[in-house]
C-alpha positions in Angstrom: 0.0 0.0 0.0 1.1 3.5 -0.7 -0.5 6.5 1.0 1.1 9.0 -1.4 3.8 10.2 1.0 7.3 10.4 -0.6 9.8 8.0 1.0 13.5 8.4 1.6 16.1 5.9 0.6 16.3 2.8 2.6 19.0 0.1 2.7 16.6 -2.6 3.7 15.4 -2.8 0.2 11.8 -2.1 -0.7 11.2 1.4 -2.0 12.8 3.8 -4.3 13.4 7.6 -4.0 10.5 9.8 -5.1 9.9 13.5 -5.1 6.6 15.4 -5.3 6.9 18.4 -7.6 4.4 21.0 -8.8 3.2 20.9 -12.4 3.6 23.6 -14.9 2.6 27.0 -13.7 -1.1 27.6 -13.8 -2.1 24.0 -14.1 -2.9 23.7 -10.4 -1.9 20.0 -10.2 0.9 18.1 -8.8 3.1 15.5 -10.4 5.1 12.8 -8.8 8.5 12.5 -10.5 11.1 9.8 -9.7 14.6 11.2 -9.0 16.4 7.9 -8.4 15.1 4.4 -8.5 17.3 1.7 -7.1 16.5 -1.8 -8.3 18.7 -3.2 -5.5 18.9 -0.4 -2.8 20.4 -2.9 -0.4 23.7 -2.4 -2.2 23.7 1.3 -1.9 26.7 1.2 0.4 28.7 -1.0 -2.0 28.0 1.5 -4.8 29.0 4.4 -2.5 32.4 2.7 -1.7 33.0 1.7 -5.3 32.4 5.3 -6.5 34.7 6.6 -3.8 37.6 4.3 -4.8 37.1 3.8 -8.5 39.1 6.8 -9.5 42.2 5.8 -7.5 41.9 2.2 -8.9 41.9 3.5 -12.5 44.8 5.9 -11.8 47.0 3.2 -10.1 46.0 0.6 -12.7 47.2 3.0 -15.4 50.4 3.6 -13.5 51.1 -0.1 -13.1 50.4 -0.6 -16.8 52.8 2.2 -17.8 55.4 0.7 -15.5 55.1 -2.6 -17.3 55.6 -0.8 -20.6 58.6 1.2 -19.3 60.2 -2.0 -17.9 59.7 -3.8 -21.3 61.3 -0.9 -23.2 64.1 -0.6 -20.6 65.0 -4.2 -21.2 65.1 -3.9 -25.0 67.1 -0.7 -24.8 69.8 -2.1 -22.5 71.6 -3.5 -25.6 70.6 -4.7 -29.1 71.7 -8.3 -28.3 71.4 -10.8 -25.4 75.2 -10.9 -25.1 75.4 -7.1 -24.8 72.7 -7.0 -22.1 74.4 -9.7 -20.0 76.9 -7.5 -18.1 74.2 -5.0 -17.1 71.8 -7.8 -16.0 74.6 -9.5 -14.0 75.3 -6.3 -12.2 71.6 -5.9 -11.4 71.2 -9.5 -10.3 74.1 -9.1 -7.8 72.9 -5.9 -6.2 71.7 -6.6 -2.7 69.7 -3.3 -2.4 67.8 -4.2 -5.6 67.1 -7.7 -4.3 65.6 -6.2 -1.2 63.3 -3.9 -3.3 62.4 -6.0 -6.3 63.0 -9.6 -5.1 65.2 -12.3 -6.2 65.8 -12.1 -10.0 64.7 -15.1 -11.9 65.5 -15.5 -15.6 66.0 -11.8 -16.0 67.9 -12.5 -19.3 64.4 -12.8 -20.8 62.0 -9.9 -21.2 59.4 -11.8 -19.2 61.7 -12.5 -16.3 63.0 -8.9 -16.3 59.5 -7.4 -16.3 58.2 -9.8 -13.7 61.2 -9.0 -11.4 60.9 -5.2 -11.9 57.2 -4.7 -12.0 56.0 -7.4 -9.5 58.5 -6.2 -6.9 57.6 -2.5 -7.0 53.9 -2.6 -8.1 52.9 -5.2 -5.5 54.3 -2.8 -2.8 52.5 0.2 -4.4 49.3 -1.8 -4.6 49.6 -3.0 -1.0 50.0 0.6 0.3 47.2 1.9 -1.8 45.0 -1.0 -0.6 45.5 -0.5 3.1 45.2 3.3 2.9 42.0 3.3 0.8 40.5 0.5 3.0 41.0 2.4 6.2 39.7 5.6 4.6 36.4 4.2 3.3 35.7 2.2 6.4 36.9 3.8 9.6 37.5 7.2 8.0 34.0 7.5 6.5 32.5 6.1 9.7 34.3 8.7 11.9 33.1 11.4 9.4 29.5 10.4 10.0 28.8 9.3 6.5 28.0 5.7 7.4 25.3 6.7 9.9 22.6 7.3 7.3 23.2 4.0 5.7 22.8 2.2 9.0 19.6 4.0 9.9 17.5 1.3 8.4 17.5 -2.5 9.0 21.0 -3.0 7.5 23.3 -4.6 10.1 26.9 -3.7 10.8 28.0 -7.0 9.2 26.0 -6.4 6.0 27.5 -2.9 5.8 31.0 -4.3 6.2 30.3 -6.9 3.5 29.0 -4.1 1.2 32.1 -2.0 1.8 34.3 -5.0 0.9 32.1 -5.6 -2.2 32.7 -2.0 -3.3 36.4 -2.3 -2.8 36.4 -5.6 -4.8 34.8 -3.7 -7.7 37.6 -1.2 -7.7 40.2 -4.1 -7.6 38.5 -5.7 -10.5 38.7 -2.4 -12.4 42.4 -2.3 -11.6 42.8 -5.9 -12.7 41.1 -5.2 -16.1 43.3 -2.2 -16.8 46.6 -3.9 -15.9 45.6 -7.0 -17.9 44.7 -4.9 -21.0 47.9 -2.9 -20.9 50.1 -5.9 -20.3 48.4 -7.8 -23.1 48.9 -4.8 -25.5 52.6 -4.6 -24.5 53.0 -8.4 -25.0 51.7 -8.2 -28.5 54.9 -6.6 -29.7 57.0 -9.0 -31.8 60.0 -8.8 -29.5 58.0 -9.3 -26.3 55.5 -12.1 -26.6 53.2 -12.0 -23.6 50.0 -14.0 -24.2 46.6 -13.1 -22.7 46.9 -15.9 -20.2 50.2 -14.9 -18.7 49.2 -11.2 -18.9 46.1 -12.0 -16.9 48.1 -14.0 -14.3 50.6 -11.2 -14.0 47.8 -8.6 -13.4 46.1 -11.0 -11.0 49.3 -11.3 -9.0 49.8 -7.6 -8.7 46.2 -6.9 -7.9 46.3 -9.7 -5.3 49.0 -7.8 -3.4 46.5 -4.9 -3.2 43.7 -7.2 -2.2 45.7 -8.7 0.7 46.2 -5.3 2.2 42.7 -4.2 1.5 41.5 -6.8 3.9 44.3 -6.0 6.3 43.1 -2.4 6.3 39.5 -3.3 6.8 40.4 -5.6 9.7 42.5 -2.8 11.3 39.5 -0.5 10.9 37.4 -2.8 13.0 40.1 -3.1 15.6 41.3 0.5 16.1 39.2 3.4 17.2 40.3 6.0 14.7 41.6 5.9 11.1 45.1 7.0 12.0 45.6 4.1 14.3 44.0 1.7 11.9 46.3 2.9 9.1 49.3 2.6 11.5 48.4 -1.0 12.4 47.9 -2.0 8.8 51.2 -0.3 7.9 52.9 -2.2 10.7 51.7 -5.5 9.1 52.9 -4.3 5.7 56.3 -3.4 7.3 56.7 -6.9 8.8 55.6 -8.5 5.5 58.1 -6.5 3.5 60.9 -7.1 6.0 60.4 -10.9 5.9 60.4 -10.8 2.1 63.5 -8.6 1.9 65.5 -10.7 4.3 64.4 -13.9 2.4 65.6 -12.3 -0.8 69.0 -11.0 0.3 70.0 -13.8 2.7 70.0 -17.2 1.0 69.9 -19.2 4.3 66.7 -17.3 5.3 64.8 -17.8 2.0 62.1 -19.7 3.9 61.0 -16.4 5.5 59.5 -15.5 2.1 57.0 -18.2 2.5 55.6 -16.5 5.6 55.0 -13.1 3.9 51.9 -12.2 1.9 54.2 -10.2 -0.3 56.5 -13.2 -0.7 53.6 -15.2 -2.1 53.0 -12.6 -4.8 56.7 -12.7 -5.7 56.5 -16.5 -6.1 53.8 -16.4 -8.8 56.4 -15.4 -11.5 53.7 -14.8 -14.0 55.7 -13.8 -17.1 58.8 -15.9 -16.6 58.0 -19.3 -14.9 54.3 -19.2 -14.0 53.5 -20.7 -10.6 49.7 -20.1 -10.2 49.6 -22.4 -7.2 50.8 -19.5 -5.0 47.5 -17.8 -5.6 46.0 -20.3 -3.2 47.6 -18.9 0.0 46.7 -15.4 -1.3 43.1 -16.5 -1.7 43.0 -18.1 1.7 44.5 -15.0 3.3 42.0 -12.6 1.5 39.1 -14.9 2.4 40.2 -15.1 6.1 40.6 -11.3 6.2 37.2 -10.8 4.7 35.5 -13.2 7.1 37.4 -11.6 10.0 36.3 -8.1 9.0 32.6 -9.1 8.7 32.7 -11.0 12.0 34.4 -8.2 14.0 32.0 -5.6 12.5 29.1 -7.4 14.2 30.8 -7.2 17.6 30.9 -3.5 17.9 28.7 -0.4 17.8 28.9 2.4 15.3 32.0 4.5 16.1 33.3 2.0 18.6 36.2 -0.4 18.2 37.1 -3.9 19.3 40.3 -2.7 20.8 39.6 -0.8 24.0 40.9 2.7 23.8 42.5 3.8 27.1 41.7 7.2 28.4 45.1 7.6 30.1 48.5 6.0 30.0 51.6 5.9 32.2 53.8 8.8 31.1 56.9 8.0 29.1 59.6 10.7 29.9 62.6 9.2 28.2 64.6 11.6 25.9 62.9 14.7 27.3 66.0 16.2 28.8 66.6 18.8 26.1 65.0 20.0 22.8 67.6 18.0 20.9 66.7 14.8 22.7 63.0 15.6 22.2 63.7 15.9 18.4 65.4 12.5 18.5 62.4 11.0 20.4 59.9 12.4 17.9 61.8 11.1 14.8 63.6 8.0 16.0 63.3 4.4 14.8 64.2 1.4 16.8 68.0 1.5 17.6 68.1 -2.2 17.3 67.2 -2.0 13.6 70.4 -0.2 12.5 72.9 -2.9 13.4 70.5 -5.7 12.5 69.8 -4.3 9.0 73.4 -3.7 8.3 74.3 -7.2 9.4 71.5 -8.6 7.2 72.9 -6.7 4.2 76.4 -8.0 4.7 75.1 -11.6 5.2 73.2 -11.3 1.9 76.4 -10.5 0.1 78.3 -13.2 -1.7 81.6 -11.7 -0.6 80.9 -10.9 3.1 78.4 -13.7 3.9 80.8 -15.7 6.1 83.0 -12.8 7.2 80.7 -10.8 9.5 79.6 -10.9 13.1 77.5 -8.6 15.2 78.4 -6.6 18.3 76.4 -4.2 20.4 77.2 -1.1 18.3 78.7 -2.4 15.1 79.1 -5.1 12.5 82.6 -6.6 12.4 84.0 -7.7 9.1 86.8 -10.3 9.7 89.6 -10.4 7.1 92.5 -12.8 6.8 95.5 -12.4 9.1 93.5 -11.5 12.2 92.6 -8.1 10.7 89.1 -6.9 11.1 87.1 -3.7 10.5 84.1 -2.5 12.6 81.3 -0.8 10.6 79.3 1.4 13.0 75.9 3.0 12.1 76.2 6.7 12.7 73.3 9.2 12.8 73.5 12.9 12.5 70.2 14.3 13.9 69.3 17.9 14.8 72.9 18.9 15.4 73.7 15.9 17.5 75.6 12.7 16.6 74.6 9.2 17.8 75.7 5.6 17.5 73.2 2.8 18.2 73.3 0.1 20.9 71.2 -2.9 19.8 71.5 -4.7 23.1 70.0 -1.8 25.1 67.9 -0.5 22.2 69.4 2.9 22.9 71.0 5.9 21.0 74.3 6.9 22.5 75.7 10.5 22.0 79.0 10.7 20.2 81.2 13.4 18.5 83.9 11.7 16.5 85.1 15.0 15.0 85.7 16.5 18.4 87.3 13.3 19.6 89.7 13.3 16.7 90.5 17.0 17.3 91.3 16.2 21.0 93.5 13.2 19.9 95.3 15.4 17.3 96.0 18.0 19.9 97.4 15.4 22.4 99.4 13.8 19.6 100.8 17.2 18.5 102.3 17.7 22.0 104.2 14.4 21.6 105.3 15.4 18.1 103.2 12.6 16.6 104.4 9.8 19.0 101.2 9.3 21.0 99.4 7.5 18.2 102.4 5.2 17.8 102.4 4.3 21.5 98.7 3.6 21.3 99.4 1.2 18.5 102.1 -0.5 20.5 99.8 -0.9 23.5 97.1 -2.3 21.3 99.6 -4.7 19.9 100.5 -5.8 23.4 96.8 -6.4 24.1 96.3 -8.5 21.0 99.7 -10.3 20.9 99.9 -11.3 24.6 96.2 -11.5 25.1 96.6 -11.0 28.9 94.2 -8.1 29.3 91.1 -6.8 27.5 90.2 -3.2 26.9 88.3 -1.4 24.2 90.5 0.6 21.9 88.7 3.8 22.6 89.2 3.4 26.4 92.9 2.6 25.9 93.2 5.7 23.7 91.5 7.9 26.4 93.6 6.5 29.2 96.9 7.1 27.3 95.8 10.5 25.8 94.8 11.9 29.2 98.3 11.2 30.5 99.8 13.7 28.0 100.9 16.8 29.9 102.5 20.0 28.8 103.6 20.4 32.4 105.6 17.2 32.1 107.1 18.5 28.9 108.1 21.9 30.5 109.7 20.0 33.4 111.5 17.6 31.0 111.8 18.7 27.4 112.9 15.2 26.5 109.8 13.6 28.0 108.5 12.8 24.5 111.8 13.1 22.7 111.6 9.9 20.7 109.4 6.8 20.5 111.2 4.7 23.2 111.1 7.6 25.6 107.5 8.4 24.9 106.5 4.7 25.3 108.3 4.4 28.6 107.1 7.7 30.1 103.5 7.2 29.0 103.4 3.6 30.4 105.0 5.0 33.6 102.4 7.8 33.9 99.6 5.4 33.1 100.8 2.9 35.7 101.0 5.6 38.4 97.4 6.7 37.5 96.1 3.1 37.6 97.8 2.3 40.9 96.4 5.4 42.5 92.9 4.2 41.5 92.2 0.6 42.7 88.5 1.1 41.7 87.7 1.9 38.1 87.6 5.7 37.7 85.2 7.6 35.5 86.4 7.2 31.9 84.9 10.4 30.5 84.6 11.0 26.7 86.8 14.1 26.1 84.5 15.1 23.2 81.2 14.7 25.1 81.5 15.8 28.7 78.2 14.2 29.7 79.2 10.8 28.4 81.6 8.1 29.7 82.7 4.6 28.7 82.4 2.8 32.0 79.5 0.8 30.7 81.8 -0.8 28.2 84.2 -2.2 30.8 84.0 -4.0 34.1 85.8 -3.6 37.4 87.4 -7.1 36.9 88.7 -6.1 33.5 90.0 -2.8 34.9 91.9 -4.6 37.8 93.4 -7.0 35.3 94.7 -4.2 33.1 96.0 -2.4 36.2 98.1 -5.5 37.2 99.5 -6.1 33.7 100.4 -2.5 33.0 102.5 -2.5 36.3 104.3 -5.7 35.0 104.8 -4.4 31.5 106.1 -1.0 32.8 108.7 -2.8 34.8 109.9 -4.7 31.8 110.0 -1.5 29.7 112.2 0.2 32.3 114.6 -2.7 32.3 114.9 -2.7 28.5 115.2 1.1 28.2 117.9 1.6 30.8 119.9 -1.4 29.8 123.3 0.0 28.6 124.3 -3.1 26.5 122.6 -2.9 23.1 122.2 -6.7 22.6 120.9 -7.2 26.2 118.5 -4.3 25.7 117.1 -5.9 22.5 116.7 -9.2 24.5 114.7 -7.4 27.2 112.5 -5.5 24.6 111.7 -8.9 23.0 110.3 -10.0 26.4 107.8 -7.2 26.1 107.3 -6.9 22.3 108.0 -10.4 21.0 110.9 -12.4 19.8 111.1 -10.7 16.4 111.8 -7.3 17.8 115.1 -5.9 16.4 115.6 -8.7 13.9 114.2 -6.9 10.8 116.3 -5.7 8.0 114.9 -2.4 6.8 115.4 -2.0 3.1 112.3 0.0 2.2 112.7 3.6 1.2 110.8 6.2 3.3 108.0 7.9 1.4 109.6 11.3 2.0 112.8 10.1 0.4 111.2 8.3 -2.6 112.1 11.1 -5.0 115.8 11.2 -4.3 118.0 9.8 -7.1 115.1 9.8 -9.6 116.1 11.2 -13.0 114.5 14.5 -13.8 113.2 15.1 -10.3 114.5 18.1 -8.3 115.0 17.9 -4.6 113.3 21.2 -3.7 112.4 20.4 -0.1 113.5 22.9 2.6 113.6 22.5 6.3 112.7 25.2 8.8 115.5 24.4 11.2 118.0 25.3 8.4 116.6 28.9 8.3 115.6 29.6 11.9 116.5 28.2 15.4 113.7 26.0 16.6 112.7 26.3 20.3 109.0 25.2 20.5 107.3 26.9 23.5 104.6 24.5 24.9 102.5 27.5 26.1 102.1 28.7 22.5 99.5 27.2 20.1 98.6 27.6 16.5 95.8 25.7 14.9 95.7 25.1 11.2 92.4 24.3 9.4 91.6 23.2 5.9 88.4 23.6 3.9 87.5 22.9 0.3 86.7 25.9 -2.0 83.1 26.0 -3.3 82.7 24.5 -6.8 79.6 24.1 -8.9 78.1 20.7 -8.3 80.2 20.0 -5.2 79.6 21.0 -1.6 82.3 22.5 0.6 83.5 20.7 3.7 86.3 20.7 6.3 88.9 18.1 5.6 89.0 17.1 9.3 85.4 16.0 9.1 86.3 13.5 6.3 89.5 12.0 7.5 91.6 14.7 5.6 90.6 13.0 2.4 89.6 14.9 -0.8 89.3 14.1 -4.5 91.4 15.6 -7.3 90.4 18.7 -9.2 89.4 20.6 -6.1 91.0 23.6 -4.2 91.7 23.8 -0.5 92.1 26.9 1.6 94.4 26.5 4.6 94.0 29.1 7.2 95.0 29.8 10.8 91.9 29.0 13.0 93.5 30.1 16.2 96.8 31.4 17.6 97.8 32.6 21.1 101.3 33.9 20.3 101.5 37.6 21.2 102.3 39.9 18.3 104.5 40.6 16.6 105.4 37.4 14.8 105.9 36.1 11.3 104.1 33.2 9.6 105.8 30.8 7.2 104.3 28.0 5.1 105.5 24.7 3.7 103.5 22.6 1.2 105.0 19.1 0.6 103.6 16.8 -2.0 104.0 13.0 -1.9 103.2 10.1 -4.1 104.2 8.9 -7.5 102.1 11.4 -9.5 103.8 14.4 -7.9 107.3 12.8 -8.3 106.7 12.1 -12.0 105.5 15.7 -12.5 108.6 17.0 -10.6 106.4 18.7 -8.1 107.3 17.5 -4.7 107.7 21.2 -3.7 108.5 21.6 0.1 109.9 25.2 -0.1 109.5 27.5 3.0 107.5 30.6 2.0 106.6 33.6 4.1 102.9 34.4 4.5 101.6 37.2 2.2 99.6 38.8 5.0 96.3 36.8 4.4 97.2 34.2 7.1 96.0 31.6 4.6 96.9 30.0 1.3 94.9 28.1 -1.3 96.3 25.0 -3.0 94.9 22.8 -5.8 94.5 19.0 -5.4 96.4 18.1 -8.5 98.2 14.9 -7.6 97.0 11.7 -5.9 98.9 10.7 -2.8 99.7 11.7 0.8 100.6 15.3 1.2 100.9 17.8 4.1 101.0 21.5 4.8 102.8 23.0 7.8 102.7 26.5 9.3 105.5 27.9 11.4 105.3 30.9 13.8 108.5 32.8 14.1 108.9 35.3 16.9 112.1 37.2 17.5 113.8 35.1 14.9 112.9 31.8 16.6 110.3 29.2 15.7 108.1 29.0 18.8 105.2 26.8 17.6 104.0 25.1 14.5 101.1 22.9 13.2 100.8 20.2 10.6 97.9 19.2 8.4 97.8 16.0 6.4 96.0 15.9 3.0 95.1 12.6 1.3 94.2 13.1 -2.3 92.5 10.2 -4.2 
C-alpha cells in the first residue's frame, strides 16, 4: 500500500526515491517525478564505496600498466643483443639493495623474467600501500566522518554494511585488474616481447592480489582500532613486517624460507611472465578470504563509532629523551635503535663476498679479514645537530662526537710530536699479541691520551723526545694513575662531557689491566735503561715479541722516494735550516683546511672527512686560532708526496713567508699523501707550528 507520501532511501530494500513536484505554472496540479530508482537499494553502500575508490583504482591501474611498458622498453634498450645485455643484467642481479626492493631475479635475461622482477616487486608494494590506505579511509575514516550513519539508519546490520564495503572495494580491484591486464596484453603483442593473454592476466592478477591482501588488512584494522590514523598505523605495521620478511628472504640465502611467511612473498613466487606458478595464488586467496571473514565478524561485535580494541583514556607517562630540545627531536623522529645494526648485518650476510666474514656486536658489525685483521662498521646518525651511535642490546642511542674526539686526539698527539698514536698502536699490539688483558681501543686511547701533559714537557723537554722515551714515560704515567685508583675511575669522553665509557668495561677487566700495566712498565724500564745494546734488545723482546730488532729495513721512506730519480729536483727545505727552533709549549697555532666551493660540489672541512679529498678541487688552509703575542711572522710549507707528484717533478716543500692573508689556497692536482705546515717565528725563533695532512684520491 502507498498512501502517497514520498519516501526516503532505505537500505533494507523495498522502496525507491521519489519526489513530489508542482506541475507547470497555472495548471494547479501536482506530479510525482522519480529522481532515483534503485532496483537493489540494499547495495547502496557498496555502490558508494565503489564510486569513492574507482578513480584511484583507475589511476593506479594505469600507472602499473605504464610501469610494465617502461620495464619492457628498458629491457630492450639495454643493448641490441642478449650478449650485450648480459653485463648489465649480471650487475643488477648481484645488487643486494635491488634484491631487497624488487625480489630475487629469476631468468632476467628474458624480457618476461625482467619485467616480472621489476614490475611485480615494485607494483605489489604500491598496490599494497594503496589498498591499506583506501580500505581504512572508506571504512573507519568514513564512519568517523558520520557518512556511514545514514546507511545504518535502516535495517541493515553492521556486518552487512562491512560486507557491502568489501564488495565496493572488490569492484575497484576488478577495475584495476582489467586495466593492468589490458595494458600488459597490449605490450605483450609486440613482436620482441610475446606475452600472451593468459600470462598477462596471471601477472595482473598477482599484482592486484597484493593490493587485495592489504585491503583486507586495512578493513580488519579499521574494525580493531578506534580512529583511522591508528588503523592505518596498524595496517602499515603489518605491511612493514611482510616487507621485512620478504626482503630478508631475498637477500639472505639461508633465510629464504622467511619469504613463505610473507603475503608479499607469495605474490613474488607467482612469477607470471617468466615461470608461472599459479599455485601461489592459493595462499593469497585463503588470506583474503580469512581477512574478509574476520572483517565481517568483527564488524558485528561493535557499535557504530566503537572499536574492538579498548581505547584507554590515560597511559603511564613516558619521559625518556625529554631532557633537552635536541633529545626531544630525536624522540619524535627515532626508529628502533636495534634495527640499524641488525639491518646492516642482514645486508652483509646477503652479500656473496661478506656472507661468512661478518659478526654482530652491540654497536657495530665486524668484518673479519685474513691475518686476524678486522674492521668495525658502525651505524652513525646525524640528527638535529647531535651525533649518535646505536646500541642494539640496550635499544638505545648513544651520544657521540667523532670530529671533536679526533680533534682532541690530534692535539694530544701534537704535544708528543706525533708519537702518542704510535704508542697507542704498540699498547694495542701488546693487548692483542699477549692476550693478557682486555680493553676497548677507545678506552685505551683515552687512558693514554689523558696522560699527555704540557707540564711534564716543560719540566723535562725530552719527556717525548723519541718513541722509546714516549713509550716508557706514557706507560709509567699510566701505571701511576692506575695504581692510584684501585677502583675503576670515571672514563669520560673528552668530546662529550656528559658521556663516559664505564658501561663498556667491568671492574674485573680494569683490575686485570692495572696489574698487567704494572708488570709491563717494569719490563719496559729494564729494557730502556739497559746499557748493553744486545741485552736491551733481548729485554725488549720480552715485552714486544721475539722478532723485535731482527728486521732488516730496506724500504725507502716515502719522504725520500724522489731522491735519485732522473729529472726530479729535490726542492724540499727545512725550517731548522733557516731559523732556530725552540718550541714553546705554552704557545699554540691551529691550522684548518676547507675545500673551496665549486659548482656541483659541496664545501667541507677536511678534518670532518679524514683529511681526504678528491682531485680537481681547491683547498684553503688558514689559521683558525693562535695565542702567540704579536709581533710574529708566519711561514708555510707545502709538501707533495706520491708517484704522480714525483713524475711531475712537483714534490715542492719550499719554505715561504705568508703574504699577509694568514692563509693559502692550493689545488688538489696529484693523488697521494701530502701535508701543509705552518710555522710561527717570533724574535727570529720558531716558537710553535702545526701540521695538516692531506690525502688526495
